[in-house]
PDB file of N, CA, C and O in Angstrom:
ATOM      1  N   MET A   1      22.897 -30.941  -3.638  1.00  0.00           N
ATOM      2  CA  MET A   1      22.770 -29.948  -3.595  1.00  0.00           C
ATOM      3  C   MET A   1      21.473 -29.739  -2.436  1.00  0.00           C
ATOM      4  O   MET A   1      20.974 -30.773  -1.994  1.00  0.00           O
ATOM      5  N   ARG A   2      20.981 -28.515  -1.993  1.00  0.00           N
ATOM      6  CA  ARG A   2      19.988 -28.522  -0.508  1.00  0.00           C
ATOM      7  C   ARG A   2      18.657 -28.216  -1.898  1.00  0.00           C
ATOM      8  O   ARG A   2      18.722 -27.713  -3.020  1.00  0.00           O
ATOM      9  N   GLN A   3      17.783 -28.693  -1.255  1.00  0.00           N
ATOM     10  CA  GLN A   3      16.411 -28.118  -1.344  1.00  0.00           C
ATOM     11  C   GLN A   3      15.674 -26.402  -0.522  1.00  0.00           C
ATOM     12  O   GLN A   3      15.598 -25.940   0.617  1.00  0.00           O
ATOM     13  N   VAL A   4      15.415 -26.120  -1.421  1.00  0.00           N
ATOM     14  CA  VAL A   4      14.820 -25.269  -1.073  1.00  0.00           C
ATOM     15  C   VAL A   4      13.155 -25.150  -0.481  1.00  0.00           C
ATOM     16  O   VAL A   4      12.224 -25.759  -1.008  1.00  0.00           O
ATOM     17  N   ILE A   5      13.102 -24.814  -0.039  1.00  0.00           N
ATOM     18  CA  ILE A   5      11.477 -24.811   0.775  1.00  0.00           C
ATOM     19  C   ILE A   5      11.179 -23.864   1.311  1.00  0.00           C
ATOM     20  O   ILE A   5      11.768 -23.387   2.281  1.00  0.00           O
ATOM     21  N   PRO A   6       9.652 -23.171   0.464  1.00  0.00           N
ATOM     22  CA  PRO A   6       9.163 -22.375   0.888  1.00  0.00           C
ATOM     23  C   PRO A   6       9.003 -22.057   2.066  1.00  0.00           C
ATOM     24  O   PRO A   6       8.801 -22.947   2.892  1.00  0.00           O
ATOM     25  N   LEU A   7       9.040 -21.023   2.362  1.00  0.00           N
ATOM     26  CA  LEU A   7       8.604 -20.308   2.990  1.00  0.00           C
ATOM     27  C   LEU A   7       7.530 -20.249   4.239  1.00  0.00           C
ATOM     28  O   LEU A   7       7.799 -19.768   5.339  1.00  0.00           O
ATOM     29  N   HIS A   8       6.244 -20.835   3.863  1.00  0.00           N
ATOM     30  CA  HIS A   8       5.206 -20.863   4.009  1.00  0.00           C
ATOM     31  C   HIS A   8       5.666 -22.383   4.705  1.00  0.00           C
ATOM     32  O   HIS A   8       5.108 -22.789   5.725  1.00  0.00           O
ATOM     33  N   LYS A   9       6.269 -22.815   4.322  1.00  0.00           N
ATOM     34  CA  LYS A   9       5.832 -24.294   4.888  1.00  0.00           C
ATOM     35  C   LYS A   9       7.663 -24.685   5.614  1.00  0.00           C
ATOM     36  O   LYS A   9       8.357 -25.614   5.202  1.00  0.00           O
ATOM     37  N   GLN A  10       8.060 -23.746   6.674  1.00  0.00           N
ATOM     38  CA  GLN A  10       8.928 -23.921   7.604  1.00  0.00           C
ATOM     39  C   GLN A  10       8.619 -23.555   8.207  1.00  0.00           C
ATOM     40  O   GLN A  10       7.722 -22.714   8.256  1.00  0.00           O
ATOM     41  N   SER A  11       9.721 -24.392   9.608  1.00  0.00           N
ATOM     42  CA  SER A  11       8.328 -24.002  10.928  1.00  0.00           C
ATOM     43  C   SER A  11       8.727 -22.440  11.347  1.00  0.00           C
ATOM     44  O   SER A  11       9.717 -21.830  10.942  1.00  0.00           O
ATOM     45  N   LYS A  12       7.696 -21.941  12.269  1.00  0.00           N
ATOM     46  CA  LYS A  12       7.530 -20.567  12.866  1.00  0.00           C
ATOM     47  C   LYS A  12       8.949 -19.903  13.103  1.00  0.00           C
ATOM     48  O   LYS A  12       9.144 -18.762  12.684  1.00  0.00           O
ATOM     49  N   LYS A  13      10.083 -20.702  13.862  1.00  0.00           N
ATOM     50  CA  LYS A  13      11.150 -20.252  14.344  1.00  0.00           C
ATOM     51  C   LYS A  13      11.616 -20.298  12.988  1.00  0.00           C
ATOM     52  O   LYS A  13      10.792 -21.160  12.684  1.00  0.00           O
ATOM     53  N   ALA A  14      12.011 -20.175  12.303  1.00  0.00           N
ATOM     54  CA  ALA A  14      12.593 -20.553  10.466  1.00  0.00           C
ATOM     55  C   ALA A  14      11.810 -19.569  10.277  1.00  0.00           C
ATOM     56  O   ALA A  14      12.100 -18.973  11.315  1.00  0.00           O
ATOM     57  N   GLN A  15      11.088 -18.946   9.814  1.00  0.00           N
ATOM     58  CA  GLN A  15       9.910 -18.232   9.336  1.00  0.00           C
ATOM     59  C   GLN A  15      10.650 -16.507   9.864  1.00  0.00           C
ATOM     60  O   GLN A  15      11.209 -15.655   9.173  1.00  0.00           O
ATOM     61  N   ARG A  16      10.317 -16.536  11.431  1.00  0.00           N
ATOM     62  CA  ARG A  16      10.654 -16.013  12.238  1.00  0.00           C
ATOM     63  C   ARG A  16      12.070 -15.531  12.476  1.00  0.00           C
ATOM     64  O   ARG A  16      12.300 -14.409  12.928  1.00  0.00           O
ATOM     65  N   GLU A  17      13.201 -16.577  12.098  1.00  0.00           N
ATOM     66  CA  GLU A  17      14.811 -16.231  11.783  1.00  0.00           C
ATOM     67  C   GLU A  17      15.073 -15.456  10.386  1.00  0.00           C
ATOM     68  O   GLU A  17      16.071 -14.738  10.314  1.00  0.00           O
ATOM     69  N   TYR A  18      13.951 -15.617   8.951  1.00  0.00           N
ATOM     70  CA  TYR A  18      13.596 -15.203   7.708  1.00  0.00           C
ATOM     71  C   TYR A  18      13.583 -13.396   7.556  1.00  0.00           C
ATOM     72  O   TYR A  18      14.165 -12.488   6.963  1.00  0.00           O
ATOM     73  N   TYR A  19      12.589 -13.617   8.450  1.00  0.00           N
ATOM     74  CA  TYR A  19      12.285 -11.932   8.837  1.00  0.00           C
ATOM     75  C   TYR A  19      12.877 -11.198   9.439  1.00  0.00           C
ATOM     76  O   TYR A  19      12.737 -10.032   9.069  1.00  0.00           O
ATOM     77  N   ALA A  20      14.027 -11.490  10.899  1.00  0.00           N
ATOM     78  CA  ALA A  20      15.001 -11.571  11.310  1.00  0.00           C
ATOM     79  C   ALA A  20      15.947 -10.701  10.571  1.00  0.00           C
ATOM     80  O   ALA A  20      16.147  -9.615  11.115  1.00  0.00           O
ATOM     81  N   LYS A  21      16.609 -10.932   9.399  1.00  0.00           N
ATOM     82  CA  LYS A  21      17.654 -10.802   9.038  1.00  0.00           C
ATOM     83  C   LYS A  21      17.523  -9.816   7.335  1.00  0.00           C
ATOM     84  O   LYS A  21      18.324  -9.315   6.546  1.00  0.00           O
ATOM     85  N   GLN A  22      16.182  -9.942   7.432  1.00  0.00           N
ATOM     86  CA  GLN A  22      15.334  -8.658   6.763  1.00  0.00           C
ATOM     87  C   GLN A  22      16.094  -7.550   7.154  1.00  0.00           C
ATOM     88  O   GLN A  22      17.138  -6.904   7.056  1.00  0.00           O
ATOM     89  N   ARG A  23      15.065  -7.681   7.615  1.00  0.00           N
ATOM     90  CA  ARG A  23      14.380  -6.124   9.282  1.00  0.00           C
ATOM     91  C   ARG A  23      16.124  -5.635   8.451  1.00  0.00           C
ATOM     92  O   ARG A  23      16.972  -6.491   8.202  1.00  0.00           O
ATOM     93  N   GLY A  24      16.330  -4.050   8.136  1.00  0.00           N
ATOM     94  CA  GLY A  24      17.301  -3.017   9.137  1.00  0.00           C
ATOM     95  C   GLY A  24      17.715  -3.292  10.434  1.00  0.00           C
ATOM     96  O   GLY A  24      17.248  -4.216  11.099  1.00  0.00           O
ATOM     97  N   SER A  25      18.617  -2.485  10.837  1.00  0.00           N
ATOM     98  CA  SER A  25      19.505  -1.998  12.093  1.00  0.00           C
ATOM     99  C   SER A  25      19.256  -1.303  12.481  1.00  0.00           C
ATOM    100  O   SER A  25      18.703  -0.863  11.473  1.00  0.00           O
ATOM    101  N   TRP A  26      19.077  -0.532  13.216  1.00  0.00           N
ATOM    102  CA  TRP A  26      18.589   1.038  13.721  1.00  0.00           C
ATOM    103  C   TRP A  26      19.969   1.525  14.383  1.00  0.00           C
ATOM    104  O   TRP A  26      19.904   2.651  14.876  1.00  0.00           O
ATOM    105  N   TYR A  27      21.160   0.897  14.475  1.00  0.00           N
ATOM    106  CA  TYR A  27      22.246   0.631  14.743  1.00  0.00           C
ATOM    107  C   TYR A  27      22.549   1.718  16.033  1.00  0.00           C
ATOM    108  O   TYR A  27      23.308   2.684  15.953  1.00  0.00           O
ATOM    109  N   GLY A  28      21.651   1.255  17.415  1.00  0.00           N
ATOM    110  CA  GLY A  28      22.063   1.767  18.375  1.00  0.00           C
ATOM    111  C   GLY A  28      21.021   2.781  18.826  1.00  0.00           C
ATOM    112  O   GLY A  28      21.285   3.462  19.816  1.00  0.00           O
ATOM    113  N   ILE A  29      19.715   2.968  18.115  1.00  0.00           N
ATOM    114  CA  ILE A  29      19.416   4.512  17.724  1.00  0.00           C
ATOM    115  C   ILE A  29      17.473   3.544  18.305  1.00  0.00           C
ATOM    116  O   ILE A  29      16.845   2.802  17.548  1.00  0.00           O
ATOM    117  N   SER A  30      17.175   3.800  19.283  1.00  0.00           N
ATOM    118  CA  SER A  30      16.118   3.358  19.844  1.00  0.00           C
ATOM    119  C   SER A  30      14.427   3.940  18.774  1.00  0.00           C
ATOM    120  O   SER A  30      13.964   5.079  18.714  1.00  0.00           O
ATOM    121  N   PRO A  31      13.972   2.845  18.190  1.00  0.00           N
ATOM    122  CA  PRO A  31      12.780   3.402  16.680  1.00  0.00           C
ATOM    123  C   PRO A  31      11.817   4.022  17.861  1.00  0.00           C
ATOM    124  O   PRO A  31      11.412   5.144  17.557  1.00  0.00           O
ATOM    125  N   VAL A  32      11.362   3.552  19.129  1.00  0.00           N
ATOM    126  CA  VAL A  32      10.676   4.573  19.874  1.00  0.00           C
ATOM    127  C   VAL A  32      10.801   6.395  20.019  1.00  0.00           C
ATOM    128  O   VAL A  32       9.939   7.231  19.748  1.00  0.00           O
ATOM    129  N   THR A  33      11.961   6.563  20.455  1.00  0.00           N
ATOM    130  CA  THR A  33      12.542   7.553  20.730  1.00  0.00           C
ATOM    131  C   THR A  33      11.605   8.591  19.790  1.00  0.00           C
ATOM    132  O   THR A  33      10.947   9.518  20.262  1.00  0.00           O
ATOM    133  N   ARG A  34      11.698   8.158  18.018  1.00  0.00           N
ATOM    134  CA  ARG A  34      11.786   8.208  16.878  1.00  0.00           C
ATOM    135  C   ARG A  34      10.096   8.744  16.427  1.00  0.00           C
ATOM    136  O   ARG A  34       9.788   9.093  15.288  1.00  0.00           O
ATOM    137  N   THR A  35       9.472   8.717  17.206  1.00  0.00           N
ATOM    138  CA  THR A  35       8.196   8.710  17.293  1.00  0.00           C
ATOM    139  C   THR A  35       7.770  10.482  17.671  1.00  0.00           C
ATOM    140  O   THR A  35       8.164  10.927  18.749  1.00  0.00           O
ATOM    141  N   VAL A  36       7.030  11.325  16.796  1.00  0.00           N
ATOM    142  CA  VAL A  36       6.288  12.345  16.999  1.00  0.00           C
ATOM    143  C   VAL A  36       5.025  12.587  17.869  1.00  0.00           C
ATOM    144  O   VAL A  36       3.994  12.863  17.256  1.00  0.00           O
ATOM    145  N   PRO A  37       4.986  12.527  19.043  1.00  0.00           N
ATOM    146  CA  PRO A  37       3.394  13.090  19.253  1.00  0.00           C
ATOM    147  C   PRO A  37       2.535  13.992  18.577  1.00  0.00           C
ATOM    148  O   PRO A  37       2.712  15.114  18.103  1.00  0.00           O
ATOM    149  N   SER A  38       1.169  12.922  18.675  1.00  0.00           N
ATOM    150  CA  SER A  38       0.136  13.823  17.824  1.00  0.00           C
ATOM    151  C   SER A  38      -0.212  15.031  19.590  1.00  0.00           C
ATOM    152  O   SER A  38      -0.182  14.777  20.794  1.00  0.00           O
ATOM    153  N   ARG A  39      -0.543  16.467  18.657  1.00  0.00           N
ATOM    154  CA  ARG A  39      -1.016  17.437  19.321  1.00  0.00           C
ATOM    155  C   ARG A  39      -2.138  17.146  19.438  1.00  0.00           C
ATOM    156  O   ARG A  39      -2.597  17.369  20.559  1.00  0.00           O
ATOM    157  N   LYS A  40      -2.755  16.750  18.769  1.00  0.00           N
ATOM    158  CA  LYS A  40      -4.809  16.647  19.052  1.00  0.00           C
ATOM    159  C   LYS A  40      -4.531  15.398  20.295  1.00  0.00           C
ATOM    160  O   LYS A  40      -5.385  15.371  21.181  1.00  0.00           O
ATOM    161  N   THR A  41      -3.478  14.460  20.384  1.00  0.00           N
ATOM    162  CA  THR A  41      -4.272  14.566  22.627  1.00  0.00           C
ATOM    163  C   THR A  41      -3.538  14.839  23.106  1.00  0.00           C
ATOM    164  O   THR A  41      -2.349  14.999  22.831  1.00  0.00           O
ATOM    165  N   TYR A  42      -4.361  14.999  24.305  1.00  0.00           N
ATOM    166  CA  TYR A  42      -3.937  15.737  25.532  1.00  0.00           C
ATOM    167  C   TYR A  42      -3.059  15.597  26.945  1.00  0.00           C
ATOM    168  O   TYR A  42      -3.168  14.910  27.961  1.00  0.00           O
ATOM    169  N   ASP A  43      -2.022  16.736  26.409  1.00  0.00           N
ATOM    170  CA  ASP A  43      -1.187  16.440  27.232  1.00  0.00           C
ATOM    171  C   ASP A  43      -1.127  17.835  27.986  1.00  0.00           C
ATOM    172  O   ASP A  43      -1.152  18.941  27.445  1.00  0.00           O
ATOM    173  N   ARG A  44      -1.035  17.530  29.512  1.00  0.00           N
ATOM    174  CA  ARG A  44      -1.015  18.415  30.545  1.00  0.00           C
ATOM    175  C   ARG A  44       0.734  19.239  29.927  1.00  0.00           C
ATOM    176  O   ARG A  44       0.659  20.361  29.425  1.00  0.00           O
ATOM    177  N   ASN A  45       2.077  18.583  30.040  1.00  0.00           N
ATOM    178  CA  ASN A  45       2.805  19.343  30.496  1.00  0.00           C
ATOM    179  C   ASN A  45       2.628  20.018  29.290  1.00  0.00           C
ATOM    180  O   ASN A  45       3.377  20.995  29.308  1.00  0.00           O
ATOM    181  N   ARG A  46       1.942  19.961  28.163  1.00  0.00           N
ATOM    182  CA  ARG A  46       2.468  20.158  26.340  1.00  0.00           C
ATOM    183  C   ARG A  46       1.517  22.257  27.392  1.00  0.00           C
ATOM    184  O   ARG A  46       2.152  23.311  27.361  1.00  0.00           O
ATOM    185  N   ILE A  47       0.407  22.162  27.924  1.00  0.00           N
ATOM    186  CA  ILE A  47      -0.664  23.331  28.357  1.00  0.00           C
ATOM    187  C   ILE A  47       0.347  23.827  29.243  1.00  0.00           C
ATOM    188  O   ILE A  47       0.720  24.928  28.837  1.00  0.00           O
ATOM    189  N   LYS A  48       0.947  23.474  30.287  1.00  0.00           N
ATOM    190  CA  LYS A  48       1.965  24.518  31.558  1.00  0.00           C
ATOM    191  C   LYS A  48       2.587  24.983  30.203  1.00  0.00           C
ATOM    192  O   LYS A  48       1.983  25.998  29.859  1.00  0.00           O
ATOM    193  N   ARG A  49       3.102  24.806  29.718  1.00  0.00           N
ATOM    194  CA  ARG A  49       4.698  25.215  28.644  1.00  0.00           C
ATOM    195  C   ARG A  49       4.052  26.458  28.217  1.00  0.00           C
ATOM    196  O   ARG A  49       4.347  27.649  28.322  1.00  0.00           O
ATOM    197  N   GLU A  50       2.809  25.628  27.563  1.00  0.00           N
ATOM    198  CA  GLU A  50       2.044  27.061  26.906  1.00  0.00           C
ATOM    199  C   GLU A  50       1.468  28.632  27.682  1.00  0.00           C
ATOM    200  O   GLU A  50       1.346  29.754  27.190  1.00  0.00           O
ATOM    201  N   THR A  51       1.218  28.153  28.983  1.00  0.00           N
ATOM    202  CA  THR A  51       1.004  28.953  28.985  1.00  0.00           C
ATOM    203  C   THR A  51       1.894  30.089  30.374  1.00  0.00           C
ATOM    204  O   THR A  51       1.653  31.161  30.929  1.00  0.00           O
ATOM    205  N   GLN A  52       3.108  28.906  30.421  1.00  0.00           N
ATOM    206  CA  GLN A  52       3.916  30.478  31.181  1.00  0.00           C
ATOM    207  C   GLN A  52       4.598  31.065  30.396  1.00  0.00           C
ATOM    208  O   GLN A  52       5.438  31.843  30.849  1.00  0.00           O
ATOM    209  N   GLY A  53       4.456  30.872  28.806  1.00  0.00           N
ATOM    210  CA  GLY A  53       5.066  31.298  27.851  1.00  0.00           C
ATOM    211  C   GLY A  53       4.675  33.231  27.590  1.00  0.00           C
ATOM    212  O   GLY A  53       5.109  34.215  26.992  1.00  0.00           O
ATOM    213  N   ASP A  54       3.322  32.710  28.735  1.00  0.00           N
ATOM    214  CA  ASP A  54       2.608  34.385  28.634  1.00  0.00           C
ATOM    215  C   ASP A  54       2.846  35.575  29.859  1.00  0.00           C
ATOM    216  O   ASP A  54       2.341  36.691  29.742  1.00  0.00           O
TER     217      ASP A  54
END
């Protein structure tokens, strides 16, 4: 029978491997592209788009 070693006593490599298995998959979708840009930040291109509509 194998002994269960607590996670905090395992090596960093083993801890990273454990946490990597716990995380879900994005199935080929990049999570970086899923962010919504803040309206508070200065965006030169957004200002150009808004002024061209007039």
